[in-house]
C-alpha positions in Angstrom: 1.7 20.6 -27.6 -1.5 20.5 -25.7 -1.3 21.4 -22.1 -2.6 18.7 -19.7 -5.1 19.8 -17.1 -4.6 18.5 -13.6 -3.4 19.1 -10.1 0.2 18.5 -9.3 1.7 17.4 -6.1 5.3 18.3 -5.5 7.5 17.0 -2.7 8.6 19.5 -0.1 12.3 20.3 0.1 12.9 19.4 3.8 14.4 16.8 6.1 12.8 14.9 9.0 14.1 12.4 11.5 15.6 9.5 9.7 16.3 11.4 6.5 20.0 12.3 6.1 19.8 15.0 3.5 17.2 17.1 1.8 16.7 16.5 -1.9 15.5 19.4 -4.1 11.9 18.8 -5.3 13.0 18.9 -9.0 15.0 15.7 -8.4 11.9 13.8 -7.5 9.3 12.5 -9.9 6.3 14.8 -10.5 3.1 13.4 -9.2 -0.1 14.9 -10.5 -3.8 14.1 -10.9 -6.1 14.5 -13.9 -8.8 17.0 -12.9 -11.6 15.3 -14.8 -10.9 12.1 -13.0 -10.9 13.8 -9.6 -14.2 15.6 -10.3 -15.9 12.4 -11.5 -14.5 10.4 -8.5 -15.8 13.2 -6.1 -19.3 12.9 -7.6 -19.3 9.1 -7.3 -17.9 9.4 -3.8 -20.9 11.5 -2.8 -23.3 9.1 -4.5 -21.4 6.0 -3.4 -21.4 4.8 -7.0 -18.9 2.0 -7.7 -15.8 2.9 -9.6 -12.8 1.0 -11.1 -9.7 1.8 -9.1 -7.6 0.4 -11.9 -9.0 2.9 -14.4 -8.5 5.8 -12.1 -5.0 4.7 -11.3 -4.1 4.4 -15.0 -5.4 8.0 -15.6 -3.1 9.2 -12.8 -0.1 7.2 -13.9 -0.3 8.6 -17.4 0.6 12.0 -15.8 3.6 10.7 -13.8 6.8 12.2 -15.0 9.1 10.5 -15.6 7.0 7.4 -16.3 6.8 4.6 -13.7 9.8 2.3 -13.8 8.7 -1.4 -13.5 11.3 -4.1 -12.9 10.7 -7.8 -12.6 8.0 -7.6 -15.2 8.1 -11.4 -15.7 6.7 -11.7 -12.1 3.7 -9.4 -12.6 0.6 -11.6 -12.0 -1.8 -11.7 -14.9 -4.6 -12.5 -12.5 -5.3 -14.3 -9.3 -5.2 -15.9 -6.9 -2.3 -13.9 -5.4 -1.6 -11.7 -2.5 0.5 -8.6 -3.4 2.6 -7.7 -0.3 4.4 -4.3 -0.6 6.4 -1.9 1.6 4.9 1.2 3.0 7.4 3.6 1.3 7.3 7.2 2.4 9.2 10.4 2.6 8.2 14.1 3.2 5.8 15.1 0.4 5.1 11.6 -0.9 1.5 10.5 -0.8 1.2 6.8 0.2 -1.8 6.4 -2.1 0.7 6.4 -5.0 1.8 2.9 -3.9 -1.7 1.6 -4.5 -2.1 3.7 -7.7 1.1 2.4 -9.2 0.3 -1.2 -8.4 -3.3 -0.9 -9.7 -2.1 0.6 -13.0 0.5 -2.0 -13.5 -1.2 -5.3 -12.7 -3.7 -6.2 -15.5 -6.5 -7.1 -13.0 -8.5 -5.2 -10.4 -6.8 -5.4 -7.1 -8.8 -5.7 -3.8 -6.8 -3.5 -1.4 -6.9 -3.9 2.3 -6.6 -0.3 3.5 -6.7 1.8 6.6 -10.0 3.4 7.6 -8.4 6.3 9.5 -5.4 8.6 9.3 -4.0 9.3 12.8 -1.8 12.4 12.3 0.6 11.5 15.2 2.0 14.6 16.9 -0.1 17.0 14.7 -2.3 19.6 16.5 -5.1 19.1 13.9 -5.4 15.4 14.6 -8.6 15.9 16.6 -10.3 17.1 13.4 -8.3 15.1 10.9 -9.1 11.7 12.3 -12.9 11.8 12.1 -12.7 13.6 8.7 -10.4 10.9 7.4 -12.7 8.1 8.6 -15.5 9.7 6.6 -13.4 10.1 3.4 -11.6 6.8 3.6 -14.7 4.8 4.6 -16.7 6.0 1.6 -13.7 5.6 -0.7 -13.4 2.0 0.4 -17.1 1.4 -0.4 -16.8 3.2 -3.7 -13.9 0.9 -4.8 -15.0 -2.2 -3.0 -12.0 -2.4 -0.7 -11.7 -3.8 2.8 -10.9 -1.2 5.4 -9.3 -1.8 8.8 -8.5 0.3 11.9 -5.1 2.1 11.7 -1.8 0.9 12.9 -0.4 0.6 15.5 -3.3 -1.2 17.1 -5.4 0.6 19.7 -7.3 -1.1 22.5 -10.6 0.5 21.3 -10.2 -1.0 17.8 -10.1 -4.7 18.9 -13.7 -5.5 17.8 -13.4 -3.4 14.6 -10.1 -5.1 13.6 -11.6 -8.6 14.2 -14.6 -7.7 12.1 -12.3 -6.4 9.3 -10.2 -9.5 9.4 -13.4 -11.6 9.1 -14.5 -9.5 6.2 -11.2 -9.9 4.3 -11.2 -13.6 4.9 -14.8 -13.9 3.7 -13.8 -12.0 0.5 -10.9 -14.3 -0.1 -13.1 -17.4 0.3 -15.8 -16.0 -1.9 -13.4 -14.8 -4.6 -10.7 -17.5 -4.9 -9.3 -16.0 -8.1 -8.9 -12.5 -6.6 -5.7 -10.3 -6.5 -5.4 -8.9 -3.0 -3.1 -6.0 -2.1 -1.7 -5.5 1.4 1.1 -3.5 3.0 2.0 -5.5 6.2 3.6 -2.5 8.0 0.4 -0.5 7.9 2.2 2.8 8.4 5.3 4.9 8.1 8.7 4.0 9.5 11.6 6.4 10.2 13.6 7.1 7.0 11.1 5.3 4.8 12.9 1.9 5.4 11.2 -1.4 6.2 10.0 -2.0 9.7 8.5 -5.0 11.5 4.7 -5.2 11.0 2.6 -5.0 14.2 1.7 -8.2 16.0 -1.0 -10.2 14.2 0.0 -9.2 10.7 1.9 -12.4 10.1 -1.0 -14.5 11.3 -3.5 -12.6 9.1 -1.3 -13.1 6.0 -0.9 -16.8 6.9 -4.7 -17.1 7.0 -5.0 -15.6 3.5 -2.1 -17.8 2.3 -3.9 -20.9 3.6 -6.8 -20.0 1.4 -4.7 -20.6 -1.7 -3.2 -17.1 -2.2 0.6 -17.2 -3.0 2.6 -14.2 -2.1 4.0 -11.8 -4.7 6.4 -9.4 -3.1 6.7 -5.9 -4.5 9.3 -3.2 -3.6 8.1 0.4 -4.0 10.7 3.2 -4.0 12.2 6.2 -5.7 15.6 5.9 -7.4 17.5 8.2 -9.8 14.5 10.5 -10.1 12.0 7.8 -10.9 9.2 6.1 -9.0 10.0 2.3 -9.2 8.2 -1.0 -8.7 10.1 -4.2 -8.5 8.1 -7.5 -8.6 9.5 -10.7 -7.1 8.5 -14.3 -7.9 5.4 -15.8 -6.3 6.0 -18.1 -3.4 4.2 -19.8 -0.5 4.6 -19.3 3.2 6.2 -22.1 5.1 5.5 -21.7 8.9 5.5 -24.7 11.1 5.4 -25.4 14.8 6.0 -23.1 17.8 3.6 -21.0 19.7 1.0 -18.7 18.0 3.2 -15.7 18.7 6.2 -17.4 17.2 4.3 -18.4 14.1 3.0 -14.9 13.7 6.6 -13.5 14.0 8.0 -16.1 11.6 5.4 -15.4 9.0 6.0 -11.7 9.3 9.8 -12.3 8.9 9.3 -14.3 5.8 7.0 -11.8 4.2 9.2 -8.8 5.0 12.4 -10.6 3.9 10.8 -11.3 0.5 9.8 -7.6 0.2 13.3 -6.5 1.2 14.8 -8.4 -1.6 13.0 -6.1 -4.0 14.3 -2.9 -2.4 17.6 -1.0 -2.5 19.7 -1.9 0.5 19.2 1.5 2.1 15.5 0.7 2.5 15.7 -2.8 3.8 15.8 -1.7 7.5 16.1 -4.7 9.9 15.9 -7.1 6.9 19.2 -6.1 5.3 20.6 -9.6 5.6 18.4 -11.3 3.0 
């Protein structure tokens, strides 16, 4: 049997706040990356040469062991328009980029992801260096793959103008590409224990603006279960938010979106949306 070349990422055997027990690394899936793809992507990142994220994702998912478990296959969109909304699953040792990789490898169309432009490293001593470095890495990656990048969550006062510009960019993309598949994690960051959490204020309104441009929502639950990385797709649906103040409409849109995502997750990961 030919040995596969690549770089493997194994979860650490540790607990953090919100995690009840530590699970040995060998009980998690093995996530690894094909070295040739990494090297080619690094060169194109330096040159800002456009790449297919779906092709890179498929190369990575071919190395996932055990293979990705996909449920609700009948709800996988074959194309756009649609807005994929998914949870920001996390645990110690799990890289959140695997959420996007798994979706991109599964949906038979290029996905335009709306991603963060900075990692904040809360509580970490190296944040002062990590934040500007991540802005460089993620900014060029977004340009290489043609994604829309936004300031990180939770919102910071200094990011108001940048966030408004990113929202306008995303809406302009949706208007100019009415058959696109757009991917978005409303939470925009990690929550304790990896369970769902309320998105920050404004997320519901932003999703409502995309939905108003003819993009139905397809909820996706991303999680690990029984030693496998899983995606569960739900049926496409429309937002129905009427009346009330702007803040109330924002909250109601967020509630509807997160409730639909929660239905695709094991109960332990539904957070405040357990009653669905």
